[in-house]
Biotite code that builds the C-alpha atoms (Angstrom):
import biotite.structure as struc

atoms = struc.array([
    struc.Atom([142.750, 51.777, 121.153], chain_id="A", res_id=1, res_name="MET", atom_name="CA", element="C"),
    struc.Atom([139.868, 53.024, 119.089], chain_id="A", res_id=2, res_name="SER", atom_name="CA", element="C"),
    struc.Atom([136.318, 51.805, 118.718], chain_id="A", res_id=3, res_name="TYR", atom_name="CA", element="C"),
    struc.Atom([133.469, 52.155, 116.278], chain_id="A", res_id=4, res_name="SER", atom_name="CA", element="C"),
    struc.Atom([130.012, 50.738, 115.784], chain_id="A", res_id=5, res_name="GLY", atom_name="CA", element="C"),
    struc.Atom([126.576, 51.967, 116.685], chain_id="A", res_id=6, res_name="SER", atom_name="CA", element="C"),
    struc.Atom([126.324, 50.108, 120.008], chain_id="A", res_id=7, res_name="VAL", atom_name="CA", element="C"),
    struc.Atom([129.433, 51.813, 121.399], chain_id="A", res_id=8, res_name="LEU", atom_name="CA", element="C"),
    struc.Atom([128.783, 55.157, 119.706], chain_id="A", res_id=9, res_name="LEU", atom_name="CA", element="C"),
    struc.Atom([125.118, 55.459, 120.665], chain_id="A", res_id=10, res_name="GLU", atom_name="CA", element="C"),
    struc.Atom([124.986, 53.821, 124.103], chain_id="A", res_id=11, res_name="ASN", atom_name="CA", element="C"),
    struc.Atom([126.962, 55.711, 126.737], chain_id="A", res_id=12, res_name="GLN", atom_name="CA", element="C"),
    struc.Atom([126.536, 52.976, 129.354], chain_id="A", res_id=13, res_name="PHE", atom_name="CA", element="C"),
    struc.Atom([127.990, 50.313, 127.036], chain_id="A", res_id=14, res_name="VAL", atom_name="CA", element="C"),
    struc.Atom([130.795, 52.668, 126.009], chain_id="A", res_id=15, res_name="GLN", atom_name="CA", element="C"),
    struc.Atom([131.736, 53.431, 129.617], chain_id="A", res_id=16, res_name="GLU", atom_name="CA", element="C"),
    struc.Atom([131.658, 49.739, 130.588], chain_id="A", res_id=17, res_name="GLU", atom_name="CA", element="C"),
    struc.Atom([133.763, 48.845, 127.553], chain_id="A", res_id=18, res_name="PHE", atom_name="CA", element="C"),
    struc.Atom([136.326, 51.508, 128.460], chain_id="A", res_id=19, res_name="GLU", atom_name="CA", element="C"),
    struc.Atom([136.335, 50.439, 132.139], chain_id="A", res_id=20, res_name="ARG", atom_name="CA", element="C"),
    struc.Atom([136.951, 46.815, 131.128], chain_id="A", res_id=21, res_name="PHE", atom_name="CA", element="C"),
    struc.Atom([139.833, 47.835, 128.857], chain_id="A", res_id=22, res_name="LEU", atom_name="CA", element="C"),
    struc.Atom([141.459, 50.025, 131.522], chain_id="A", res_id=23, res_name="VAL", atom_name="CA", element="C"),
    struc.Atom([141.235, 47.167, 134.037], chain_id="A", res_id=24, res_name="GLU", atom_name="CA", element="C"),
    struc.Atom([142.780, 44.752, 131.538], chain_id="A", res_id=25, res_name="ALA", atom_name="CA", element="C"),
    struc.Atom([145.416, 47.160, 130.189], chain_id="A", res_id=26, res_name="VAL", atom_name="CA", element="C"),
    struc.Atom([145.998, 49.992, 132.698], chain_id="A", res_id=27, res_name="PRO", atom_name="CA", element="C"),
    struc.Atom([148.005, 52.183, 130.284], chain_id="A", res_id=28, res_name="ASP", atom_name="CA", element="C"),
    struc.Atom([145.450, 51.975, 127.484], chain_id="A", res_id=29, res_name="VAL", atom_name="CA", element="C"),
    struc.Atom([144.099, 55.160, 125.916], chain_id="A", res_id=30, res_name="ARG", atom_name="CA", element="C"),
    struc.Atom([140.620, 54.710, 124.452], chain_id="A", res_id=31, res_name="VAL", atom_name="CA", element="C"),
    struc.Atom([139.107, 56.992, 121.828], chain_id="A", res_id=32, res_name="GLN", atom_name="CA", element="C"),
    struc.Atom([136.555, 56.952, 119.048], chain_id="A", res_id=33, res_name="GLN", atom_name="CA", element="C"),
    struc.Atom([137.995, 55.779, 115.733], chain_id="A", res_id=34, res_name="ALA", atom_name="CA", element="C"),
    struc.Atom([139.585, 58.540, 113.668], chain_id="A", res_id=35, res_name="VAL", atom_name="CA", element="C"),
    struc.Atom([138.561, 56.976, 110.351], chain_id="A", res_id=36, res_name="PHE", atom_name="CA", element="C"),
    struc.Atom([135.514, 55.085, 109.154], chain_id="A", res_id=37, res_name="HIS", atom_name="CA", element="C"),
    struc.Atom([136.318, 51.331, 109.392], chain_id="A", res_id=38, res_name="PRO", atom_name="CA", element="C"),
    struc.Atom([136.533, 50.985, 105.593], chain_id="A", res_id=39, res_name="ALA", atom_name="CA", element="C"),
    struc.Atom([139.085, 53.803, 105.414], chain_id="A", res_id=40, res_name="VAL", atom_name="CA", element="C"),
    struc.Atom([140.955, 52.364, 108.388], chain_id="A", res_id=41, res_name="GLY", atom_name="CA", element="C"),
    struc.Atom([141.268, 49.178, 106.352], chain_id="A", res_id=42, res_name="GLY", atom_name="CA", element="C"),
    struc.Atom([142.771, 51.182, 103.494], chain_id="A", res_id=43, res_name="LEU", atom_name="CA", element="C"),
    struc.Atom([145.295, 52.748, 105.870], chain_id="A", res_id=44, res_name="VAL", atom_name="CA", element="C"),
    struc.Atom([146.348, 49.281, 107.076], chain_id="A", res_id=45, res_name="LEU", atom_name="CA", element="C"),
    struc.Atom([146.636, 48.084, 103.470], chain_id="A", res_id=46, res_name="LEU", atom_name="CA", element="C"),
    struc.Atom([148.749, 51.120, 102.523], chain_id="A", res_id=47, res_name="PHE", atom_name="CA", element="C"),
    struc.Atom([151.050, 50.571, 105.498], chain_id="A", res_id=48, res_name="LYS", atom_name="CA", element="C"),
    struc.Atom([151.435, 46.865, 104.742], chain_id="A", res_id=49, res_name="LYS", atom_name="CA", element="C"),
    struc.Atom([152.151, 47.715, 101.099], chain_id="A", res_id=50, res_name="SER", atom_name="CA", element="C"),
    struc.Atom([154.686, 50.342, 102.211], chain_id="A", res_id=51, res_name="LYS", atom_name="CA", element="C"),
    struc.Atom([152.741, 53.167, 100.528], chain_id="A", res_id=52, res_name="VAL", atom_name="CA", element="C"),
    struc.Atom([153.915, 56.584, 101.723], chain_id="A", res_id=53, res_name="ASP", atom_name="CA", element="C"),
    struc.Atom([150.938, 58.234, 103.422], chain_id="A", res_id=54, res_name="ILE", atom_name="CA", element="C"),
    struc.Atom([151.750, 61.902, 102.931], chain_id="A", res_id=55, res_name="ASP", atom_name="CA", element="C"),
    struc.Atom([149.580, 64.827, 104.037], chain_id="A", res_id=56, res_name="GLN", atom_name="CA", element="C"),
    struc.Atom([147.747, 64.964, 100.685], chain_id="A", res_id=57, res_name="PHE", atom_name="CA", element="C"),
    struc.Atom([146.739, 61.295, 100.933], chain_id="A", res_id=58, res_name="LEU", atom_name="CA", element="C"),
    struc.Atom([145.848, 61.678, 104.621], chain_id="A", res_id=59, res_name="MET", atom_name="CA", element="C"),
    struc.Atom([143.529, 64.591, 103.758], chain_id="A", res_id=60, res_name="ASN", atom_name="CA", element="C"),
    struc.Atom([141.863, 62.545, 101.000], chain_id="A", res_id=61, res_name="LYS", atom_name="CA", element="C"),
    struc.Atom([141.374, 59.599, 103.364], chain_id="A", res_id=62, res_name="LEU", atom_name="CA", element="C"),
    struc.Atom([139.845, 61.905, 105.994], chain_id="A", res_id=63, res_name="LYS", atom_name="CA", element="C"),
    struc.Atom([137.471, 63.331, 103.364], chain_id="A", res_id=64, res_name="SER", atom_name="CA", element="C"),
    struc.Atom([136.418, 59.835, 102.250], chain_id="A", res_id=65, res_name="ILE", atom_name="CA", element="C"),
    struc.Atom([135.946, 58.797, 105.882], chain_id="A", res_id=66, res_name="SER", atom_name="CA", element="C"),
    struc.Atom([133.757, 61.816, 106.611], chain_id="A", res_id=67, res_name="ASP", atom_name="CA", element="C"),
    struc.Atom([131.678, 61.077, 103.508], chain_id="A", res_id=68, res_name="HIS", atom_name="CA", element="C"),
    struc.Atom([131.225, 57.416, 104.542], chain_id="A", res_id=69, res_name="CYS", atom_name="CA", element="C"),
    struc.Atom([129.943, 58.504, 107.952], chain_id="A", res_id=70, res_name="ARG", atom_name="CA", element="C"),
    struc.Atom([127.467, 60.959, 106.363], chain_id="A", res_id=71, res_name="LYS", atom_name="CA", element="C"),
    struc.Atom([126.182, 58.247, 104.035], chain_id="A", res_id=72, res_name="VAL", atom_name="CA", element="C"),
    struc.Atom([125.675, 55.878, 106.972], chain_id="A", res_id=73, res_name="GLU", atom_name="CA", element="C"),
    struc.Atom([123.674, 58.499, 108.840], chain_id="A", res_id=74, res_name="LYS", atom_name="CA", element="C"),
    struc.Atom([121.502, 59.120, 105.765], chain_id="A", res_id=75, res_name="GLY", atom_name="CA", element="C"),
    struc.Atom([122.759, 62.679, 105.330], chain_id="A", res_id=76, res_name="ALA", atom_name="CA", element="C"),
    struc.Atom([124.009, 61.893, 101.814], chain_id="A", res_id=77, res_name="VAL", atom_name="CA", element="C"),
    struc.Atom([122.164, 59.840, 99.250], chain_id="A", res_id=78, res_name="VAL", atom_name="CA", element="C"),
    struc.Atom([124.326, 58.061, 96.711], chain_id="A", res_id=79, res_name="CYS", atom_name="CA", element="C"),
    struc.Atom([122.626, 57.236, 93.450], chain_id="A", res_id=80, res_name="GLU", atom_name="CA", element="C"),
    struc.Atom([123.733, 54.365, 91.279], chain_id="A", res_id=81, res_name="GLU", atom_name="CA", element="C"),
    struc.Atom([124.776, 55.341, 87.777], chain_id="A", res_id=82, res_name="THR", atom_name="CA", element="C"),
])
């Protein structure tokens, strides 16, 4: 299971309690931070549902988009409207 969101990412106490609750509820669960930004994760689910082949090229592009989304959220990248 993966997680995202500022409360879980920025608050170690909340993160640990969340993980403890999950392990108690589902003993074999493996918890980790989300690999992709939530918007990109949504694209991955859409591609899978649409039976789009996610090859290494597409996976690399999705990872790049995900990394960019995270930088924008942190204010490291400013996107200007054109």
